[in-house]
ZAMARGU-4260 file (C-alpha; in steps of 0.2 Angstrom, whole numbers, plus 5000, padded with zeros to 4 digits):
<rodrens>
0) 4933/4902/4939 | 4935/4912/4923 | 4923/4927/4921 | 4918/4932/4903 | 4912/4948/4897
5) 4919/4965/4902 | 4938/4966/4901 | 4946/4969/4918 | 4960/4983/4917 | 4977/4980/4925
10) 4978/4980/4944 | 4989/4993/4952 | 5003/4987/4964 | 4993/4993/4978 | 4980/4979/4975
15) 4980/4962/4968 | 4967/4949/4963 | 4967/4934/4975 | 4967/4918/4965 | 4970/4906/4979
20) 4957/4912/4991 | 4970/4919/5004 | 4973/4937/5008 | 4991/4935/5015 | 4986/4944/5031
25) 4978/4959/5021 | 4960/4963/5020 | 4951/4952/5008 | 4936/4960/4999 | 4925/4950/4988
30) 4913/4958/4976 | 4897/4950/4971 | 4890/4963/4959 | 4878/4977/4963 | 4885/4984/4979
35) 4887/4967/4989 | 4905/4967/4997 | 4911/4953/5009 | 4926/4959/5020 | 4936/4945/5027
40) 4951/4948/5039 | 4955/4929/5041 | 4945/4929/5058 | 4928/4938/5055 | 4918/4942/5040
45) 4907/4957/5037 | 4895/4959/5023 | 4888/4975/5015 | 4872/4973/5006 | 4866/4956/5000
50) 4859/4952/4983 | 4864/4936/4974 | 4846/4931/4967 | 4846/4945/4954 | 4828/4942/4948
55) 4825/4947/4930 | 4817/4963/4924 | 4801/4954/4919 | 4800/4946/4936 | 4803/4963/4945
60) 4789/4971/4935 | 4776/4957/4934 | 4780/4944/4947 | 4786/4943/4965 | 4803/4942/4972
65) 4811/4928/4984 | 4828/4922/4988 | 4835/4909/4976 | 4841/4897/4989 | 4852/4887/4977
70) 4862/4902/4972 | 4863/4908/4990 | 4870/4891/4995 | 4882/4891/4981 | 4889/4908/4986
75) 4891/4903/5004 | 4899/4887/4999 | 4911/4893/4986 | 4917/4908/4995 | 4918/4901/5012
80) 4906/4912/5021 | 4907/4903/5038 | 4912/4917/5050 | 4900/4930/5045 | 4897/4942/5060
85) 4885/4955/5052 | 4876/4961/5037 | 4875/4980/5035 | 4861/4986/5023 | 4863/5003/5014
90) 4845/5004/5009 | 4830/4993/5007 | 4827/4992/4989 | 4827/4974/4983 | 4844/4974/4975
95) 4852/4978/4991 | 4842/4968/5004 | 4833/4954/4996 | 4844/4940/5001 | 4850/4947/5018
100) 4837/4937/5028 | 4842/4921/5021 | 4861/4924/5024 | 4857/4930/5041 | 4847/4915/5046
105) 4859/4902/5037 | 4875/4910/5044 | 4868/4915/5061 | 4873/4933/5057 | 4866/4950/5064
110) 4858/4962/5053 | 4862/4981/5054 | 4850/4993/5045 | 4836/5006/5045 | 4820/5001/5052
115) 4814/4997/5035 | 4829/4985/5032 | 4825/4977/5048 | 4807/4974/5043 | 4814/4964/5028
120) 4825/4954/5040 | 4810/4951/5052 | 4799/4945/5038 | 4813/4932/5034 | 4813/4925/5052
125) 4829/4934/5058 | 4828/4934/5078 | 4824/4951/5086 | 4840/4950/5096 | 4851/4950/5080
130) 4843/4966/5073 | 4852/4982/5076 | 4844/4999/5070 | 4853/5014/5063 | 4840/5024/5073
135) 4848/5018/5089 | 4867/5019/5084 | 4878/5023/5070 | 4894/5016/5077 | 4897/4997/5078
140) 4912/4986/5082 | 4913/4968/5076 | 4929/4959/5081 | 4943/4971/5074 | 4931/4979/5062
145) 4924/4997/5067 | 4910/5002/5056 | 4903/5020/5056 | 4886/5023/5047 | 4884/5039/5038
150) 4867/5046/5033 | 4868/5048/5014 | 4857/5050/4999 | 4850/5039/4985 | 4854/5042/4967
155) 4841/5053/4958 | 4825/5043/4957 | 4817/5037/4940 | 4800/5029/4936 | 4806/5012/4942
160) 4813/5017/4960 | 4803/5033/4963 | 4800/5029/4982 | 4813/5039/4991 | 4809/5042/5009
165) 4795/5029/5009 | 4797/5016/5022 | 4793/4998/5026 | 4782/4998/5041 | 4779/4980/5045
170) 4788/4964/5043 | 4790/4960/5024 | 4788/4942/5020 | 4794/4934/5004 | 4789/4932/4990
175) 4785/4951/4989 | 4783/4963/4975 | 4798/4974/4970 | 4787/4989/4974 | 4786/4983/4992
180) 4805/4985/4995 | 4804/5004/4999 | 4820/5014/5000 | 4818/5017/5018 | 4833/5029/5020
185) 4851/5028/5012 | 4867/5026/5021 | 4886/5024/5018 | 4899/5015/5028 | 4916/5019/5034
190) 4925/5003/5038 | 4941/5004/5049 | 4952/4990/5052 | 4971/4987/5055 | 4975/5005/5051
195) 4966/5006/5035 | 4950/5014/5031 | 4937/5009/5017 | 4923/5020/5012 | 4907/5012/5004
200) 4897/5024/4994 | 4883/5013/4986 | 4873/5027/4977 | 4878/5039/4963 | 4874/5056/4972
205) 4882/5068/4984 | 4878/5078/5000 | 4888/5094/5000 | 4900/5094/5014 | 4896/5076/5020
210) 4913/5069/5018 | 4923/5085/5023 | 4932/5076/5037 | 4932/5058/5030 | 4947/5050/5023
215) 4949/5033/5016 | 4962/5022/5008 | 4950/5014/4997 | 4933/5021/4990 | 4920/5009/4984
220) 4910/5021/4973 | 4892/5018/4966 | 4892/5024/4948 | 4874/5019/4942 | 4868/5035/4933
225) 4885/5043/4930 | 4884/5042/4911 | 4867/5050/4909 | 4870/5064/4921 | 4875/5082/4916
230) 4894/5086/4916 | 4891/5099/4929 | 4883/5087/4941 | 4896/5074/4937 | 4910/5086/4942
235) 4902/5091/4958 | 4899/5072/4962 | 4918/5069/4960 | 4923/5085/4970 | 4912/5079/4984
240) 4918/5061/4984 | 4935/5057/4976 | 4942/5074/4980 | 4936/5075/4998 | 4941/5057/5003
245) 4957/5057/4994 | 4959/5038/4992 | 4973/5029/4985 | 4961/5018/4975 | 4943/5019/4969
250) 4933/5004/4965 | 4917/5006/4956 | 4901/4997/4961 | 4883/4996/4956 | 4888/4995/4937
255) 4884/4978/4932 | 4868/4970/4925 | 4860/4965/4942 | 4844/4959/4933 | 4855/4945/4925
260) 4861/4929/4934 | 4876/4931/4945 | 4884/4915/4938 | 4885/4921/4920 | 4894/4932/4908
265) 4898/4949/4916 | 4887/4963/4908 | 4885/4981/4911 | 4868/4988/4914 | 4855/4988/4900
270) 4857/5004/4889 | 4840/5010/4894 | 4846/5013/4912 | 4865/5016/4909 | 4880/5017/4897
275) 4892/5007/4908 | 4906/5009/4896 | 4905/5027/4896 | 4903/5028/4915 | 4919/5018/4917
280) 4928/5029/4905 | 4922/5045/4914 | 4927/5038/4931 | 4944/5032/4925 | 4948/5048/4917
285) 4943/5058/4932 | 4953/5047/4944 | 4968/5049/4933 | 4967/5068/4933 | 4966/5067/4952
290) 4981/5055/4954 | 4970/5041/4960 | 4971/5022/4955 | 4954/5016/4947 | 4952/4997/4948
295) 4937/4988/4941 | 4934/4972/4951 | 4923/4959/4942 | 4909/4950/4951 | 4914/4934/4960
300) 4932/4940/4962 | 4942/4944/4978 | 4956/4957/4980 | 4968/4960/4995 | 4971/4977/5002
</rodrens>
């Protein structure tokens, strides 16, 4: 499938896009936009965040949100999601958790998340025995995947998501209003498999010292908010993420227009929220200064690591 819209820069020798759906024994990672990533080692699959419905801004402001089953089924079919073991949720805003209940029930997968995220899953009919709370454990093994959950911080709130620290305290049944998807706490994920480490940092923010002892080969780095931040905060963000983790490659996430359909032209976020082109430039420039590859992965594409 040819994706139209933002141009994709050249891939380094460390990574390559997969055009035949096979990872040649390496880890295959498929990006579905926002912060949704599917890891596939050829035997098991693990999903991080789950958002394919992508309701419009108007629906988010004036209507109610529910999974678009047709889009979800298309994604499951086209990307062969038939060995899904678990879905890890970074926080319980709609653009991270909305479609997790559907995927979990349809694919018979477990859900791992905060108590708030699990209440979204409960509302969607996920059986209790398949729910795993970060309040009980921060370390999980799924096949050959080892996932460490790291307490983290959401990006700076604005009028449209100013609910940080608020929780979902009862099962949330869809359709539901966007405002009902409270943040519920934010988390990062360190994925270890086959001698390689992948760090997923979904939100643009930092906790000083959080990553002092974390090393990863690949860093999936949320950049929503990067372009409109101050230079001083941007530099501190990079110092506490890229410089601490020292990855070989950084892949930006949370940069695309997640209010637009998944199966459409690739767009950056609306200018009222973000200047995506400037964010990409700032990230690429900083990675180059640090000697780190920066690779932009388009939605609905897979790469092997």
